[in-house]
N, C-alpha and C positions, 0 to 999 in steps of 0.2 A: 786503759783502753783494751777491749777484748782482742784476743788473737784469733785469726781465721786460718784454717789449713786447707790447702788445695792441691789437687793432682792435675797433671798436664798430659796431653797426648804425646808422650815421649817414652823412651825405653827405661828410664830410671824408675825405681819403685818408691822413692822418697817423697812424701808430701812436703810441700813448702809452706812456710808460715808467714802471715802478714797481719798488719793492724787494720782494724775497722771500728766504726763507732759502736756497732751492736754485734751481738752474736748472730751468725747466719746458719740457716738450716742446711743440711747436707743435700747435695745434688744441684746447687745453684751455679750457673755460669758466672764467672767473674773475670774482670780484666786485671791482670797483675803484672808488675814490673819483673822481667826476667831477661837476663842478658842485657842487650843494648836497647831493648824496647819493651813493649807490653805484649803479653800472650794471653790467650783465653784458656782458663782452667776451670775446674769444677770443685766445689767445696766438699770436704769430707770431714768426718768426725775424728778420724785417727790423726795423729800428729807425728812428725819426725822430731829429732833432736835439733835445737836451734839456739842461737845466741840472741837473747832478747835485745841486746844493744845494737844489733845489726838488722833488726826487723824493719822492712819497708812497709809502706802503706799501700793498700789496694788502690788501683786506679779507678775502679768502679764495679758496681754489681749490676749485671745485665737482667737477671730474672727476678720477679717478685716472689715466685713460688717454683719449686722444682719442676722443670718441663717434662721430664721423662716419667713414664708410668713406673710405679714402684717395682714391679716384677722385672722390668728391663734394667733398672738401676742395680737391683740385686744380682741379676745375671752378670752384669759387667764386673762387679766386684768378685763374684765367684769365679768367673773366667780368668781374671787376672791372677787370683790366688792359686787356682788349680793347675793352670798351664804355665805357671812360673814366668809370667810376662808383666805383672803389675797391673793395677787397675787403670793407670793412665794409658798404657799401650793397648789394654783391652778395649777401652772406650774409643780409642782411635781406630781399632779394627772393626768394631761393630756399628759405629755411628758415621753418618756422612760427614765429609770434611766441612760443609757449610754450617754444621752444628757449632763448630769452634769459631764463631764470629759473633759480632755484636748485634746481629739481626734479631729483631724481636720475634719470638715464636708465638703461635696462637695458644690461647689458654686451653689447658687440658680439662676435659669434662670431669666432674666429680664422681661420676658413676664408675665403679670398679666391679669386676667379676667377683662374686662371693661363692663360687663353686668349690668343689673338692677335686683335687687332681685324680685323674684316672688314665690308664694306658691300655690300649687295645691294638690288635693287629689284624690284618687281612691280607693274605698272600694268595695270589692267583696269577697264572701266566697269561690269562685273558685280561688285558688292560680295561676292556669295556665293563667287566664285572667290578673291577676296583673303582672305576670312575662312578659307577652307580652308587657304591657305598659312599664315596666322597661327596657326591651330589646330595645325597640324603642328609649328610652332616650339615652342609651349607643351607639346605632348605629348612633346617630346624630354627633358623633365625638368629642364632647367637653370633657375635663377632668372631671371625675365624681367619686363619691363614691356611691356604692350600698351596703347598710347596712341592716343586718338582726339580730333579737334578739338572735339567736342561731347559733353556728358554723355549725350545721347539715343543717340548712336552707340555709346558705350562700353557702355551698358546693353543695347542690342540685341545686341551681340557677346557680352557676358557670358551673356545668356539663351540664346544659341545653343549654348553649350558644354555637353557632357554633364555630368550631375551628378557623376560620379566625378572629372572634371577640376576642376570648380568647388570641390570639397572641398579642393583643394590651394592655392587662391588666394583672392582677395577682390576685390570691386568697390569702387572708391574711393567713399566715402560723401559725403553732403551734411552740412554743419555742421562748425564748427571742432573741437568736442569729440570727435566720432566720428573725424574725420580725424587728430587728434593721437593718439588711441588706436591707430589702425591704423598710423600713422607709427612709433610705438614698437614695435609688434609686428613690423613689417618689419625694424626695426633689429636686433632680437635674434634674427632668423632664424626667426620664427614663421610666415612665409608663403613659398611658393615663387614665386608670381607675383601681379601686381596688374594689373587692367584699369581704366582710368580716362581722364578728360579731361585737358587740359593741367595742371590742378592737381596731378596725380599724377606729373608728370615728374621730380621731384627727391626722391622718397621714397627713404630710404636702405636699399634692398633688399639684404640680405646676399648676397654672392657673385654680384652682378649679372653675368649672362652674355649677355643678349640684350635689345635694345630694339626694339620694333615701333612704327612711327609711320605711322598710316594717314592718307590724304588730306593728305599733307605739304605740298601747295600751298595748302590752304585758309587763309583769313584768321583762323580761330579759333585758330591757333597764335601769333598776334601779341598781345602784352600790350596792355592798354587804358589803362595808366597808367605813369608814369615809374618805372623806366626802360623805354622802349619797346624790345622785342626780339622776334624770332621764335625760338621754341623749337627749330627745326630744327638750327641750327649748335651750340647748346648740347647737345642730345641726341647729336649726332654726336661732339662732343668728349668727352662723358661716356662714350660707348661706347669711344672710343679710349683714354681714361685707364684704363678698366676692363678693356681687352682683350676687349671683348664684341662680339657680332654685332649689326650695325645694319641693320634691315630697313625699307626705305622703301616705301610703297605709296600707291595712290590711283587716281582716275580719270584723272589727268594729273600729270606731274612739275612741280616748280618749275624756275625758270631754272637754278639752281645744279646741281640733280640732272641736268637734261637735258645740261648741259655736261660734268659730271664722270663721269656713269655711262652716257651714251648709250643710254638704254633703247630696246628695239626691239619691245616688245609693248604691246598695249592701245591702239594709235593708230588707232582706227576712227572715221572721220568721221561726221557726223550728218545728212547730206543728207536721208534719208527723213523725219526728224523735224521738219525746219525749214520754216517758212513765212516768207519775207522779204517785208515790206510797205514800200513807199515812202510815208513820211508825207505827202509832197506830194500824193498821190492819195487819202489817207484823209480821212474826215470829221473836221473840226477843230471841237472844242467851244469856244465862246467864253463868257466869264463877265463879268457886268456890271461888277464891281469889279476886274477883273484885265486886265492886258495879257499877251499871250502866249496860246497855245492848247494844248489837249491833243488829240492825235489818237487816235481810236478807229476803227480800220479795219473794213471789211466782213469780211475774213477773221477778225479777232479776234472780232467779234460772232457770226459764223457758227459758229466752232469752240466758242465759249463757250455759245451757245444749244444746240448739239447735245449737248454734254457735260452741261449742266444738265438737259436734257430726259431724259437717261438716269440722272439722279440721281448724277452724278459730281462730283468736286471740281475747281475751277478756281482759278488764281491770276493776278492782275494785279499786276505789280511795277513800282514807280517809286521810286527812291531820292531822293525829295524830300518831306520831311515837312511837315506843316502845310497851311494853305490856300494860301499863296503863299511863294515863296522870299525875298521882300523886300517892304517897304512903303515907298512914296514919296509925296511931295506933288507934284501936277501943276502947282501954281502957282509954287512957288519952287525945286523940284528937291531938297528935303530928302529924305534916305533914313534909315531907322531904323538906328542903329549902336549897338553894345554900349557902355555906359558904362564897362565894366571893361576890355575888350580891343580895342575899336574894330572888331570884325568885324560883318558884316551880321546883322540879326535877322529871322527869318522870322515870318510872320503865322500864328498858331494861332487860328483862328476858334472852334473847339470849346471852347477854354479862355479865350477872350477876352483873349489876351495876345500879346506879342512874346517870342521866345526866341532867344538868341544861338546861331548855328550852330557856334561854336567852343568857348566855355566854358560854355554852358548858362544864363547869366544871364537872368533873366526881367524883364519890365516890362509894365505895363498897356497895353492896346491904346488908342492915343489917338483921341479923337473928332475933334480938330482937329490941324492941323500944329503941332508945338511951336515951329517956327521962325517961321512967318508967320501962324499962326492960320487958315489956309485950310481949307476943307471938302472939297476935291477930293483925297482920299487914295485911292491905287490900289496894288494889289499887282501884282507881276510874277512870272512863272514859276509857273504853277499847280501845286499840290502834291497830296498824297494826299487831303486833305479835299475838294478840288475834284473830283478823280477819283471819289471815293466818292459825292459829291453827284450827279454825272452818271450814274454806273453804277447807283446805286440807283433813280433815276427811270426808267431804261431797262429794267432787268432784274428788279427786286425784285417788281414786281406779277405778272409772269408766272412766274418761276422761284423766287422767294423766296430767303432766305438770302444776303444781301450783307453781308459783315462787313469792318470796317476795323481793321487792326492796324498802328500806327505804330512799335511797339517803342521807345517813347520814355518811359521811366519806368513803362511798363505791361508786365507780363509776358505773353508770348505763351502762350496755353493749351497744354496737352499735346494731342497728336494724339488720344489716347484720349478726352479730355474733349469735343473738338469732334465726334468721330465719334458719341459717345453723344448729344450735344445736337442734332446735325443728321444723322440717319441717312440722309437723302437728299442729302447733300452740300451745298455752298454755294460761292459766289464769294468768295474771300478777296482783299482789296486791302491791299497793304502794301509794305514794303521787302524787300530781299534776305533779311532775317531769316526770312521765311516759308519759305525753302528748308529750314529745319530740320524742317519738318513733312512734307516729301515722303516720308520713309521710312514714316511712320505713316498718311498719307492717300492717297498715290499719286495725285496729281492727274493727270487725263488731258490737261489743257491748261494751259500757262503762257504768259502774254503779257507781253512786255517793252514797256511803253508808250513809252519813249524810250531805246532802246539806246545812242544816241550820247551821252546825258548820262552814262552809266556810264563812258565812256572820256574824258570831258572833265574829270574831276575832277583835282585837283592831284597832281603827282608824275610822275616819269619812268616809273613802272610802271603808269600809269592804264589803258593798253590791256590789259596783262596781267591786271590785276585784273578788268576788265570781261569779258575772254575767259573767265577762270576761273569767274566767276559764271554766265555763260550756258552754259558747258560743263557745269557742275554741274546746272543746271536741266534739261538734256537727258537726264541719266542717273540722277539720284538717285531711288531709290525705285521704279523701273520705267519702262516705255515710255510716251511721251506725245508730243503735238504741242507745239512751241514756236513761238509767233508773235513775230517780231522786227521791231518797227516802227523804221524808221531813215530818215534822209535819204539815205543811200547804202547801201541794203540789199545785203548779201552781198558787199560789196567791202572792201578794206583788211583790217583785223584780223578782220572778220567772215567773210572767206573761209576762214579757218582753222577755223571751226565746221563747214564742209562737208568740208574736206580732212583735218582732224585736228590734234592738238596739235603734231606734228612739223613740219608746214608752218608753223604759227603761230610756234613758237619759232625756227625758222631765220630767218624774216623779222625778227622782233622783235629777236633777239640780234645779227643782222647790223648793224642800226641802232645798237644800244647800243654795240657794239664800236667802230664808227666815231666815236661821240661820247664814248667813254671813260666810260661810265656803268656802274653795277653790273649784273652781277656781275664785270665786268672791272676796274673801278677803284672802290673803296669811296667813298661820299660821307658826309660828317659835317656835321651841322647843330648849331651852337653858339648857344645863346640866353643872353644875359647883359645886364647894364647896358651902355649904349652906350659909356661910358668904358672899361669892361673889354674890350668888343669891339674898340675901336680899338687898344688895346694888343696884344690877341691877333692881330689882323689884321697889325699891323706886324711882330710876331715871326714869323708864318707866312711873310710875304713875304720877310723876311730869310733864312729857312730854305729858300726856294725852293719852298714848298708853294702849289699853285694854290688860291686862295680868292677869294670875292666876297661882298659885303654884300647882304642882302635889302632891297629898297626899302620893303616893306610892314610889316616888323616888325623888332624889335631882334634880328636873327639874322645869323650869319655862316656861310657854307657853305664847306667845304673838300673837295677831291678828291685823295686821296692813299693810297698803300699804306704810307707811312712812319709807322706807328703809334707807334714809339718816340720819334721826333722830336716828334710831336704831343702825346704824353703828357707829355714833358718841358716843353713850352711851357705846357700846361694845369695841370700839377701845382701851381704856386704859388697858383692861384686856388681850389684845393680844400684849402688848409691850414686847420687848426682855428682858427688866428688870425683867419680871416675869418668866423667863425661869426656875428658881428653883422651881416654883409652877406649878401645872397642869393648862393648858389653858382650857377655857371653850370649850364645843362642841356645835355647832349650827346646827340644822337641819331645812331645809326650805321646806315647803309643798306648791306647787303652784297649783296643780290640783288633 
């Protein structure tokens, strides 16, 4: 009796083997005994080691033919191999949960795209020009995905399409049940194109011939949970497997796109829009229970007052939530640390609690020092709540409408809701998440309270992320003034805001090339039990792979292009035999 091998939506890499009457094609859903019951898996050609005497029989075969388009199945296997997560966890990540059920799926049409892969780019700070290009791609009549980093962008583009064109496609909906219905409709060829946010990236659109990816450098394309990945390389590889056209666009390119495609349009600097302010010359607000200051400069107040007197919207941005970034005891030096992961905990005065900046663990706000019982507790690095307190006192009485949005468990209202509630505008205080409102509210002034802090965050790409945020704030949703408060205003990476993204990327990538950082050499972060990390580190060193241990956490970093060698070293730690232990976590940084 033939053996059948299957993978499951689980973290182990090992295919499991079963008996069946006939050989089965790859990519079929099967019901198989696993653990105390049956689970849905997918057949593969590869096999793991197994004891034939202990082989069980499949419970059933669900599909008569592979339900997924070949390009999507190839992408799943490539994703699992390249990101060191295994094909099983890759398909769990890219496919809806209802796929792993015995529900019959509609037959996939036989027509497949026979085109040749091509990649092109179009960068322009005027989104209307980009949308014209995307619209022309959709009007060519080939099956296509038009993807945007935020749902609000996708909806705005969809609503800009003529009704006759919308009749041929669909906007990716909210809610799992509606999404599953549309997923199946796309699978059977019932739609010619789909417009949507990142969640629509892996819909099985029949005959896929074009993938449009707008604002490809935005952080919205990065997943927020394990496995952490940027959708850009996956969409590019999907287009390659499908023989499709890959259209990249945005207000600026990513590092990878800048290197590989050398775009020459849309690189207009922002000198007329920028007001650089030296924080050493600004008015610094002090707080009784806090160390550190918040600078609110005269130019920022001037521009804000002028805009609010005209009934316009203004945003002040600071990526530091809570009242203070940390809480400490002045008597013994104790500082609040997360009991779960050991990271710093910020002080949230409005909710009377401490919250871990890494894992989100919460604890009551102590009245006395837990270590020495002292009463001299003080916060450091004032945050959004402190900024709101000061701004409200200075501006609310005269101009009204000062609102705080920390985007921390609370949903930012839709732009339409705010416009209706505040017809004469308001001052919005919050994190970078407020930039999603720019298209609907068109603020005339945006102030970055501490631009240096954006570039001081962890990661080799901190400056690039800071630059991209400020660049977006200059152009998204119309013209405006942008006040940049900094200790070194207009110098270093900020000079690229004046000159344009070509100047910034040349300087940034020159430094990364010298240091052998992504996108020139990939970096991999491996998190596991310390005993496993020591074993992995030893094997990497034997293989000649550059690696080093993190001092602050149980993590190992590697820098290498030798993915096959790294995969062979990691493979034993992702065996199903280790299910009783925690599997390692692997993060891949490509650009």
